[in-house]
C-alpha positions as CSV (number, residue, x, y, z in Angstrom):
1,M,-6.7,-46.7,-3.4
2,T,-9.6,-44.7,-2.0
3,E,-9.0,-40.9,-1.5
4,Y,-10.9,-39.2,1.4
5,I,-11.5,-35.5,1.4
6,Y,-12.9,-34.0,4.6
7,G,-15.2,-31.2,3.8
8,D,-14.6,-29.3,7.0
9,V,-10.9,-29.3,6.5
10,L,-11.2,-28.2,2.9
11,F,-13.6,-25.4,4.0
12,I,-11.0,-24.1,6.5
13,I,-8.2,-24.2,4.0
14,D,-10.2,-22.5,1.2
15,F,-11.5,-19.9,3.7
16,S,-8.0,-19.1,4.8
17,M,-6.6,-18.7,1.3
18,D,-9.6,-16.7,0.0
19,F,-9.5,-14.4,3.0
20,L,-5.8,-13.8,2.5
21,C,-6.2,-13.2,-1.2
22,L,-9.1,-10.8,-0.6
23,Y,-7.2,-8.9,2.1
24,L,-4.1,-8.6,-0.1
25,S,-6.2,-7.5,-3.1
26,G,-7.9,-4.8,-1.0
27,K,-4.5,-3.5,0.3
28,V,-2.9,-3.4,-3.2
29,L,-5.9,-1.5,-4.6
30,H,-6.3,0.7,-1.5
31,L,-9.9,-0.3,-1.0
32,K,-11.7,0.4,2.3
33,M,-12.4,-3.0,3.7
34,R,-14.9,-4.1,6.3
35,A,-14.0,-7.2,8.3
36,W,-17.5,-8.7,8.1
37,R,-17.7,-8.3,4.3
38,V,-14.2,-9.9,3.7
39,I,-15.1,-12.8,6.2
40,S,-18.4,-13.4,4.5
41,A,-16.9,-13.4,1.0
42,A,-14.1,-15.8,2.1
43,A,-16.8,-18.1,3.6
44,L,-18.8,-17.9,0.3
45,G,-15.6,-18.8,-1.7
46,A,-14.9,-21.7,0.7
47,L,-18.4,-23.0,0.4
48,Y,-18.1,-23.0,-3.4
49,G,-14.8,-24.9,-3.1
50,V,-16.5,-27.6,-1.1
51,L,-19.6,-27.8,-3.4
52,S,-17.5,-27.8,-6.5
53,L,-16.4,-31.3,-5.5
54,L,-19.9,-32.6,-6.0
55,I,-20.4,-31.3,-9.6
56,S,-18.4,-32.1,-12.7
57,P,-19.6,-29.7,-15.5
58,P,-18.0,-29.6,-19.0
59,T,-14.7,-27.7,-19.2
60,A,-16.1,-24.6,-20.8
61,L,-19.0,-24.4,-18.3
62,G,-16.7,-25.1,-15.4
63,I,-14.4,-22.2,-16.4
64,A,-17.4,-19.9,-16.7
65,I,-18.7,-21.0,-13.2
66,E,-15.2,-20.4,-11.7
67,V,-15.0,-16.9,-13.1
68,L,-18.6,-16.1,-12.0
69,A,-17.7,-17.4,-8.5
70,A,-14.6,-15.1,-8.4
71,F,-16.8,-12.2,-9.4
72,L,-19.3,-12.9,-6.7
73,V,-16.6,-13.3,-4.0
74,C,-15.0,-10.0,-5.0
75,A,-18.4,-8.3,-5.2
76,A,-19.3,-9.5,-1.7
77,G,-15.9,-8.7,-0.1
78,L,-14.5,-5.7,-1.9
79,F,-17.0,-4.1,-4.4
80,S,-17.2,-0.3,-4.0
81,G,-19.2,0.7,-7.1
82,G,-18.6,0.5,-10.9
83,V,-18.3,-2.6,-13.1
84,K,-14.8,-1.5,-14.2
85,N,-13.7,-1.5,-10.5
86,L,-15.2,-5.0,-10.0
87,V,-13.3,-6.3,-13.1
88,V,-10.0,-4.8,-11.9
89,C,-10.6,-6.2,-8.4
90,T,-11.4,-9.7,-9.7
91,A,-8.3,-9.6,-12.0
92,V,-6.1,-8.7,-9.0
93,F,-7.7,-11.3,-6.9
94,Y,-7.0,-13.9,-9.6
95,A,-3.4,-12.8,-9.9
96,I,-2.8,-13.0,-6.2
97,S,-4.5,-16.3,-5.9
98,A,-2.4,-17.7,-8.8
99,L,0.8,-16.3,-7.3
100,L,0.1,-17.7,-3.8
101,G,-1.0,-21.0,-5.2
102,G,2.2,-21.3,-7.3
103,V,4.4,-20.2,-4.5
104,M,2.8,-22.7,-2.1
105,T,3.1,-25.5,-4.6
106,L,6.8,-24.7,-5.3
107,I,7.6,-24.6,-1.5
108,Y,5.7,-27.8,-0.9
109,S,7.3,-29.7,-3.8
110,K,10.8,-28.4,-3.1
111,L,10.9,-28.3,0.7
112,G,8.4,-30.9,1.8
113,K,9.9,-33.9,3.5
114,Y,9.5,-37.1,1.6
115,R,7.9,-39.7,3.9
116,S,6.6,-42.6,1.8
117,Y,5.2,-43.8,-1.5
118,V,1.6,-44.3,-2.4
119,E,-0.1,-45.9,-5.4
120,V,-2.6,-43.7,-7.2
121,G,-4.4,-45.2,-10.2
122,G,-1.7,-47.9,-10.6
123,T,1.1,-45.3,-10.5
124,V,3.5,-45.1,-7.6
125,M,3.9,-41.5,-6.4
126,Q,5.9,-39.9,-3.6
127,A,3.9,-38.5,-0.7
128,L,5.1,-35.3,0.8
129,G,5.1,-34.6,4.5
130,D,5.0,-31.3,6.4
131,V,6.8,-28.2,5.3
132,P,9.1,-26.9,8.0
133,L,7.6,-24.3,10.3
134,W,10.5,-21.8,9.7
135,V,9.6,-21.9,6.0
136,F,6.0,-20.8,6.7
137,A,7.3,-18.0,9.0
138,L,9.7,-16.7,6.3
139,C,6.8,-16.8,3.7
140,A,4.5,-14.9,6.0
141,V,7.1,-12.2,6.6
142,A,7.9,-12.0,2.8
143,S,4.2,-11.7,2.0
144,V,3.8,-8.7,4.4
145,V,6.9,-7.0,2.9
146,I,5.8,-7.5,-0.7
147,T,2.2,-6.4,0.1
148,R,3.4,-3.2,1.7
149,A,5.8,-2.5,-1.1
150,L,3.0,-2.9,-3.7
151,S,0.7,-0.9,-1.6
152,R,3.1,2.0,-1.5
153,L,3.7,1.9,-5.2
154,V,-0.1,2.2,-5.9
155,K,-0.4,4.9,-3.2
156,R,2.3,7.0,-4.8
157,K,0.6,6.6,-8.2
158,H,-2.7,7.8,-6.9
159,A,-1.3,10.5,-4.7
160,S,-0.5,12.8,-7.7
161,D,-4.0,12.3,-9.3
162,V,-6.2,15.3,-9.7
163,C,-9.8,14.9,-10.7
164,T,-12.9,17.0,-11.4
165,V,-15.8,16.5,-9.2
166,S,-19.2,17.6,-10.5
167,F,-22.3,17.3,-8.3
168,T,-25.8,18.6,-7.9
169,L,-26.8,19.6,-4.4
170,D,-30.3,21.0,-3.5
171,G,-30.9,21.6,-7.2
172,K,-27.7,23.6,-7.9
173,E,-24.8,22.5,-10.0
174,Y,-21.2,22.6,-8.7
175,E,-17.8,21.6,-10.1
176,V,-14.5,21.6,-8.1
177,R,-11.0,20.2,-8.6
178,G,-10.3,17.3,-6.3
179,L,-7.1,15.8,-5.0
180,V,-7.2,12.0,-4.9
181,D,-6.0,10.8,-1.4
182,S,-5.7,7.1,-0.5
183,G,-5.5,8.3,3.1
184,N,-9.1,9.6,3.1
185,L,-10.9,6.5,4.4
186,C,-13.8,8.4,6.0
187,A,-17.2,6.8,5.3
188,D,-20.7,6.6,6.7
189,P,-20.5,4.0,9.5
190,I,-23.9,2.6,8.6
191,S,-23.9,2.3,4.8
192,G,-20.1,2.5,4.2
193,T,-20.5,5.3,1.6
194,P,-17.2,7.2,1.1
195,V,-17.1,10.9,2.0
196,I,-15.6,13.7,-0.2
197,F,-14.4,16.7,1.7
198,L,-14.7,20.2,0.4
199,S,-12.5,23.1,1.6
200,K,-14.1,25.2,4.3
201,K,-14.9,28.0,1.9
202,H,-17.8,25.8,0.8
203,S,-19.2,25.6,4.3
204,G,-22.5,27.1,3.3
205,L,-23.4,24.0,1.2
206,I,-23.9,21.7,4.1
207,P,-26.3,23.1,6.8
208,S,-25.9,21.8,10.3
209,Y,-28.6,19.7,11.9
210,D,-30.1,21.4,14.9
211,G,-33.4,19.5,15.2
212,G,-36.9,21.0,15.0
213,D,-37.9,22.6,11.7
214,A,-34.4,21.9,10.4
215,V,-35.3,18.3,9.9
216,K,-37.3,19.0,6.8
217,S,-34.3,20.8,5.1
218,T,-31.7,18.3,6.2
219,R,-33.3,14.9,5.4
220,R,-30.2,13.8,3.5
221,I,-27.8,14.9,6.3
222,R,-25.5,12.2,7.7
223,I,-23.5,12.6,10.9
224,I,-20.0,11.1,10.3
225,P,-17.5,10.4,13.0
226,I,-13.9,11.2,12.0
227,K,-10.5,11.1,13.7
228,T,-8.3,14.3,13.8
229,A,-5.0,15.1,15.3
230,S,-6.7,16.5,18.3
231,G,-9.0,13.5,18.8
232,G,-12.4,12.5,17.5
233,A,-15.0,14.8,15.9
234,L,-18.3,14.7,14.1
235,V,-18.9,16.2,10.6
236,Y,-22.1,16.7,8.7
237,A,-22.3,15.2,5.3
238,K,-25.0,15.2,2.6
239,K,-25.8,13.0,-0.3
240,P,-26.0,14.9,-3.6
241,E,-28.7,14.2,-6.2
242,R,-26.0,13.7,-8.8
243,L,-22.3,13.1,-8.5
244,Y,-19.7,12.5,-11.3
245,I,-15.9,12.2,-11.1
246,E,-13.6,12.7,-14.1
247,C,-10.0,11.5,-13.7
248,R,-7.4,10.6,-16.4
249,G,-10.0,11.1,-19.1
250,D,-12.5,8.7,-17.5
251,S,-15.8,10.1,-16.3
252,K,-18.2,8.0,-14.2
253,A,-21.2,8.4,-11.9
254,I,-20.4,7.5,-8.3
255,C,-22.1,7.2,-4.9
256,A,-20.6,9.4,-2.2
257,L,-21.4,11.9,0.5
258,I,-20.3,15.5,0.5
259,A,-18.9,17.1,3.6
260,V,-16.9,20.3,4.4
261,G,-13.5,20.0,6.1
262,D,-11.6,22.5,8.1
263,A,-8.8,23.1,5.5
264,D,-8.5,26.1,3.3
265,D,-7.5,23.8,0.4
266,Y,-6.2,20.4,-0.3
267,G,-2.9,20.7,-2.2
268,G,-4.3,23.6,-4.2
269,C,-7.6,21.8,-4.8
270,D,-11.0,22.4,-3.4
271,A,-11.9,18.8,-2.6
272,L,-10.3,15.7,-1.1
273,V,-11.4,12.5,-2.9
274,P,-11.0,9.0,-1.6
275,A,-8.8,6.9,-3.9
276,E,-11.4,4.0,-3.9
277,L,-13.7,6.2,-5.9
278,I,-11.3,6.5,-8.8
């Protein structure tokens, strides 16, 4: 018996599953996701799925290639800085992929309609037909509920985190206590760099851009659009020369912008830190 595999169909299936797994991973880890990055990463994973049919490496090499492909997919779709974050992201991506794959196999084997028998390699096997539409609908609803529940658990865990933010700005050293907030999704719309907000008592650290001679003193100034309760607004942010965050005993260098908010403090802290930086 000759088995035909259509590359375009396989690409669409792999793309859909990779996109779903990346999206769920980003939600569980509270990462800021950009549609074009997740779509590109899912397409990269789907392309690998098709090309993998053309090669048959030894088992050990095949496993190494699979892991490397997962790292590349996560790096393309969700990477926000730090090798540790990439490892965690890849592990979550693998876990969700395995869970979804197992669930889909279980559903298909238990609820698929038996239609006929086929002979594969001299062995007669049962061929499964379509899974009922209502089963897929229930699975879709269940996946949304489970994802939101896991997302809330992770959010509550990070909501109580307090970190220390150390940075160098215009040659001067600063250190403030920061409240980790998964709701702070503000970022540079061009580079996607996250923004750390300082309380308004630090307003003198970020000069406003007014053109003219001020250009020389504000080369690292970024104008960031934000949403407030009263509507949209613009804030000025600046990239520090050095930036470190210490949280739960772990200290690391990060890439972020510094801006000044309009709050006197953030839960008793002087900074509001995006959860994706932790």
